[in-house]
C-alpha positions in Angstrom: 113.9 9.3 61.7 110.9 7.8 63.6 107.8 9.7 62.2 109.3 9.7 58.6 110.3 6.0 59.0 106.3 5.9 60.1 104.7 7.9 57.1 107.2 5.8 54.5 105.5 2.7 56.4 101.8 4.1 55.5 102.1 5.3 52.0 103.4 1.8 51.4 101.0 0.3 52.8 98.6 2.7 50.9 100.0 1.5 47.3 100.0 -2.4 48.4 96.6 -1.4 48.7 95.0 0.1 45.6 97.4 -2.8 43.8 95.4 -5.3 45.8 92.1 -3.4 44.4 93.4 -3.7 41.2 94.0 -7.2 41.0 90.7 -8.0 42.5 87.2 -7.7 41.1 85.9 -4.6 39.3 84.1 -2.0 41.9 80.6 -1.5 41.7 78.9 1.0 40.1 76.1 2.7 42.5 73.2 1.7 40.7 74.7 -1.9 41.0 75.2 -1.5 44.5 71.9 -0.7 44.7 70.2 -3.2 43.2 72.4 -5.9 44.9 70.7 -4.3 48.3 67.2 -3.6 46.5 67.2 -7.5 45.5 68.6 -8.6 49.4 66.2 -6.5 50.6 62.9 -7.0 49.6 63.4 -10.9 48.9 64.4 -10.9 53.0 61.2 -8.9 53.9 58.6 -10.1 51.6 55.6 -10.2 54.0 56.5 -7.8 57.1 54.5 -7.2 59.7 55.4 -3.8 62.3 53.8 -1.9 64.9 55.0 1.7 65.9 53.6 5.3 65.4 52.8 7.1 62.9 54.3 11.0 62.2 54.8 12.8 59.3 51.8 11.3 57.9 50.7 12.8 54.8 47.9 12.0 51.8 49.2 13.7 48.4 46.7 15.3 45.8 47.5 11.8 44.3 45.5 9.8 46.8 49.3 7.7 47.5 49.9 8.2 52.4 52.9 8.9 52.6 54.3 8.5 56.8 56.5 6.9 59.1 56.1 4.5 61.4 58.6 5.4 64.5 59.0 3.6 68.4 61.6 5.7 71.0 64.5 4.1 69.4 64.1 4.3 65.2 62.5 5.9 62.4 61.6 4.0 58.9 59.4 5.1 55.9 56.2 4.0 55.0 54.2 4.6 51.5 50.5 3.3 51.1 49.4 3.2 48.3 45.5 5.1 47.0 44.8 1.5 46.1 44.7 0.4 50.0 44.0 3.6 51.2 40.4 4.1 49.7 39.8 0.5 51.6 40.6 1.9 54.6 38.0 2.3 57.8 39.9 4.9 58.8 41.7 8.3 58.2 45.4 7.4 59.4 46.5 10.4 61.5 49.9 11.7 63.3 50.1 9.8 67.0 47.9 7.1 66.4 49.4 3.6 66.6 49.0 1.0 64.0 49.8 -2.2 62.8 51.0 -2.7 59.4 51.5 -5.4 56.7 53.5 -4.9 53.5 57.3 -5.7 52.2 60.4 -3.9 52.4 61.4 -2.1 48.9 64.1 0.2 47.8 63.7 3.3 46.0 66.6 3.5 43.6 66.5 6.9 42.8 67.0 8.1 46.8 68.5 4.9 47.9 66.4 4.9 50.8 64.0 1.6 51.6 61.0 2.1 52.9 57.9 -0.4 53.0 55.4 -1.5 50.6 51.8 -0.9 53.7 49.1 -4.0 52.4 47.3 -3.6 55.4 46.6 -1.3 58.3 44.4 -2.2 62.2 44.8 0.5 65.1 46.2 -0.6 67.7 45.7 2.1 69.8 47.2 6.4 70.7 51.2 6.3 70.5 52.4 7.5 73.4 53.6 11.6 73.1 49.3 11.5 71.4 48.7 9.8 74.7 50.8 12.8 76.4 50.0 15.2 74.5 45.4 14.4 74.9 46.3 14.1 78.7 47.4 17.6 78.8 45.2 18.9 77.3 42.7 17.3 79.6 44.2 18.5 82.4 44.3 22.2 81.3 41.0 22.3 79.9 39.4 21.5 83.6 41.3 23.9 85.1 40.1 26.5 82.7 43.2 27.7 80.4 41.1 26.7 77.9 37.9 29.8 78.9 37.9 32.1 75.7 37.1 35.0 78.7 40.4 34.3 79.9 42.1 35.7 77.1 43.0 39.1 76.5 41.9 40.9 73.4 44.6 42.2 71.7 45.4 46.2 71.2 43.8 47.6 67.8 46.9 49.7 67.0 49.9 47.5 67.1 53.4 49.7 66.7 55.4 47.1 68.2 55.6 43.2 68.4 58.4 40.5 70.5 58.5 37.4 68.1 60.5 34.1 70.3 61.3 32.0 67.5 64.9 30.8 66.5 66.5 33.5 64.0 67.2 31.0 61.1 63.9 29.4 61.0 62.0 29.9 58.0 58.6 31.8 60.6 61.4 34.4 61.5 61.6 35.2 57.8 57.9 34.7 56.8 57.1 37.5 59.4 59.9 40.0 58.7 58.4 39.3 55.0 54.9 40.2 55.7 55.0 42.7 57.9 57.9 45.0 55.3 54.8 44.1 53.3 52.1 45.5 54.8 53.3 47.6 57.5 56.8 48.8 57.6 56.3 50.9 60.6 55.9 47.9 62.3 59.0 47.3 65.2 60.2 43.6 65.3 61.5 42.6 68.2 63.6 38.8 68.6 64.5 36.5 71.7 66.3 34.0 69.9 65.0 30.3 71.0 65.6 27.1 69.8 61.9 25.8 68.7 62.8 22.2 68.4 64.8 19.5 70.8 65.6 18.8 74.2 64.9 21.2 77.2 64.2 24.0 74.3 60.9 24.3 76.2 62.9 26.6 78.4 63.7 29.1 76.2 60.8 29.9 75.3 59.3 29.8 78.6 62.4 32.4 79.4 61.5 34.7 75.7 58.0 34.8 76.7 58.9 36.5 80.2 61.4 39.0 79.0 59.4 40.6 76.6 56.8 41.1 79.6 59.6 42.2 82.0 60.7 44.1 79.1 57.0 45.8 77.5 59.6 48.7 75.8 59.7 46.1 73.1 56.1 44.9 72.7 52.6 45.2 72.4 52.2 41.4 71.5 54.3 38.8 71.9 54.3 35.8 69.4 55.4 32.6 70.0 55.5 30.3 66.9 57.4 28.3 64.4 57.2 26.0 61.0 56.1 22.6 60.6 56.0 19.8 61.5 55.8 16.2 62.9 54.5 16.3 66.6 58.0 15.3 67.8 58.9 18.5 66.6 56.7 20.3 67.6 56.5 18.9 71.3 58.0 22.0 72.6 55.3 24.0 72.2 53.0 21.4 73.9 55.1 21.0 77.5 53.1 22.3 80.2 55.2 24.9 81.5 54.8 27.4 77.8 51.5 27.1 78.4 51.4 28.3 81.6 53.9 31.5 80.7 51.7 31.9 77.9 48.4 32.1 80.5 50.5 33.7 82.7 51.4 36.6 80.6 50.8 40.0 81.4 50.9 41.2 77.2 48.9 39.4 74.8 50.2 35.8 73.4 50.4 35.1 70.1 50.6 31.3 69.0 52.0 30.1 65.6 52.9 27.1 65.4 52.8 24.7 62.2 50.7 25.0 59.3 47.4 25.7 59.9 46.7 21.6 60.2 48.8 21.2 63.4 47.4 22.4 66.3 49.6 22.8 69.6 48.7 23.1 73.5 50.1 26.7 73.2 47.6 26.8 70.8 44.2 26.4 72.8 46.2 28.8 75.5 47.2 31.8 73.7 45.1 34.5 73.1 44.9 34.1 69.6 45.5 31.4 67.6 47.5 31.5 63.9 47.0 29.2 61.9 50.6 30.1 60.4 53.6 32.7 61.8 53.0 34.6 58.1 49.3 35.1 59.6 50.3 35.8 62.5 52.2 38.5 61.0 48.9 39.6 59.1 47.0 39.1 62.7 49.6 42.0 64.2 49.6 44.6 61.0 47.4 47.3 59.8 48.0 47.0 55.7 49.0 50.6 55.2 48.4 49.9 51.2 44.4 49.5 52.6 44.5 51.8 55.4 45.5 54.6 52.7 42.4 53.5 50.2 40.3 53.6 53.5 41.2 57.4 53.3 40.6 58.1 50.4 37.3 56.3 50.5 36.5 58.0 52.9 37.4 61.5 52.1 35.7 61.1 48.7 32.5 60.1 50.5 32.3 63.0 53.1 33.3 65.2 50.1 30.5 64.2 48.3 28.2 64.4 51.1 29.4 68.2 51.4 28.5 69.0 47.8 24.6 67.0 47.9 24.6 69.1 51.4 25.4 72.2 50.2 23.5 72.2 46.6 20.6 70.7 49.0 20.5 73.8 50.8 21.0 75.7 48.3 17.9 74.7 46.4 15.7 75.1 49.2 16.8 79.1 49.6 16.0 79.4 46.0 12.3 78.0 46.3 12.3 80.5 49.6 13.3 83.2 47.8 11.2 82.8 44.4 8.2 81.9 46.5 5.3 83.7 46.3 5.1 84.6 49.9 8.9 86.0 49.7 8.1 88.0 46.6 4.4 88.7 48.0 3.6 89.8 51.7 0.5 92.6 50.7 -1.0 89.6 48.7 -1.0 87.1 51.5 -1.6 89.3 54.3 -4.7 90.5 52.2 -5.9 86.8 51.4 -5.7 86.2 55.5 -8.0 89.6 56.5 -10.1 88.0 53.6 -9.7 84.2 55.4 -10.7 86.1 59.1 -14.0 88.0 57.8 -15.4 84.4 55.8 -13.9 83.2 59.5 -16.2 85.3 61.4 -19.1 85.2 59.0 -19.4 81.6 59.8 -19.0 82.2 63.6 -22.2 84.8 63.7 -23.9 82.4 61.1 -23.5 79.8 63.6 -24.4 81.1 66.8 -27.5 83.5 65.7 -28.7 80.3 64.3 -27.8 78.2 67.7 -29.2 81.5 69.8 -32.9 80.4 67.5 -33.0 77.4 68.0 -32.3 77.8 72.2 -35.5 80.3 71.9 -37.4 78.0 70.0 -36.3 74.7 72.9 -37.3 77.6 75.7 -41.2 78.5 74.3 -41.4 75.1 74.2 -40.6 74.4 77.8 -42.6 77.0 78.8 -45.7 76.0 76.8 -45.0 72.7 79.0 -45.3 73.7 82.8 -47.6 76.7 81.7 -50.4 73.3 81.3 -48.8 71.8 84.0 -49.2 74.8 86.5 -52.6 73.2 89.3 -53.9 77.2 88.6 -53.8 77.0 85.0 -56.7 73.9 85.9 -58.1 75.6 88.8 -59.5 78.6 86.3 -60.9 75.3 83.8 -63.3 74.7 86.7 -61.2 72.7 89.2 -60.4 73.1 93.0 -57.8 70.9 95.3 -59.7 69.7 98.1 -57.4 69.0 101.5 -57.4 67.3 104.8 -57.8 70.4 107.0 -56.4 68.4 109.6 -53.1 66.7 107.7 -53.6 68.7 104.9 -53.0 66.2 102.8 -54.8 66.1 98.8 -57.2 64.5 98.8 -58.1 62.4 95.6 -60.9 60.0 96.5 -64.0 60.1 98.5 -63.7 56.9 99.9 -61.1 58.2 102.6 -64.0 60.9 103.9 -65.9 60.7 106.8 -68.8 62.3 108.2 -67.8 65.2 110.0 -64.2 65.8 108.7 -63.1 69.1 108.4 -61.9 70.1 104.8 -61.0 73.5 102.8 -61.6 73.9 98.7 -58.7 75.9 96.9 -60.3 77.6 94.1 -59.1 79.8 91.7 -60.4 83.0 93.7 -60.0 81.7 96.9 -60.7 78.9 99.8 -63.7 77.6 101.5 -64.7 75.4 104.5 -66.2 72.4 104.8 -67.8 70.2 107.0 -68.2 66.5 105.4 -71.8 65.5 106.0 
């Protein structure tokens, strides 16, 4: 009875409330209440200064800037139109602490409020960005970023271990690329959360798992889709960076979009701009390889045909050559050539001998004319000192009583100087 009575009373209360609503003012439409909120907020916060850290920054192709300001407890959306952004003396980026001046506006279509930024001043580096830079500097000084430490990927990869969230877009992108390019490749997933508190330990466990089960992986991919610095922070933790360095298997870091960089990107053996690019790096495009094989096969065939055609022409040239067809003529021609050479040699040596005879005859005439005996035959004599046997060439070199000998062509006469 008690339960039934309570139910009846509750029903009666609801009927009273409905009656009160009908008797009161008509309810607001969604648009009406939104406009009321818009007018209230925009009037109350028309010129305010707000300080915070830039997050989720994006510069649209139109030139407008969209970002969030955050602190450790709250986040607020901001928009800075191109006319204001073009006047800034710096480029906004995630992690910078800034102070902005603007007014609160309400976007009716989405029911959201945001700050319409009119001015922006740099206050400093945000807490997360400062933490990121400090860890980056520390690991760099320890040599964890050194290119000489990084391992090369195997040329042929047949299996890959992926450490990421099963439901995330990153894993789906990897599967899509691999299926299109390299269906032979086996993919093994270690399901790990990639965002939130304590998720870094799951990434480390995934890396260690594949290192202890090398039958499942030739290489490891860790990563996730894009996001803000906070979203990607799991891959900026020191234990993840050291696990990547300590891995025996090569590690590819594929965190965020092309413009996103994480600590794991610097410590990994290979950095991929996106998970899709990581899948392209590890996979050999089967279609491209088949086309290459066809190309090489055609080249080999063409080279073989050209080679045999060339050799055939050489053989044909030998076959139709004069030497091959008329060897007797070649022998006769060589006989004539040899006889000519022999005649040339004989003529050369005959002329040479005649010239040598003339030269020798000239030498004989000279020697004959210089022979002392020939001179003495013409009435000359040789006078010598009897004692010293020296030839006397001057009358001043003799004295009275000196004994001399005089040699004529037909004999010798001894004499004394008087």
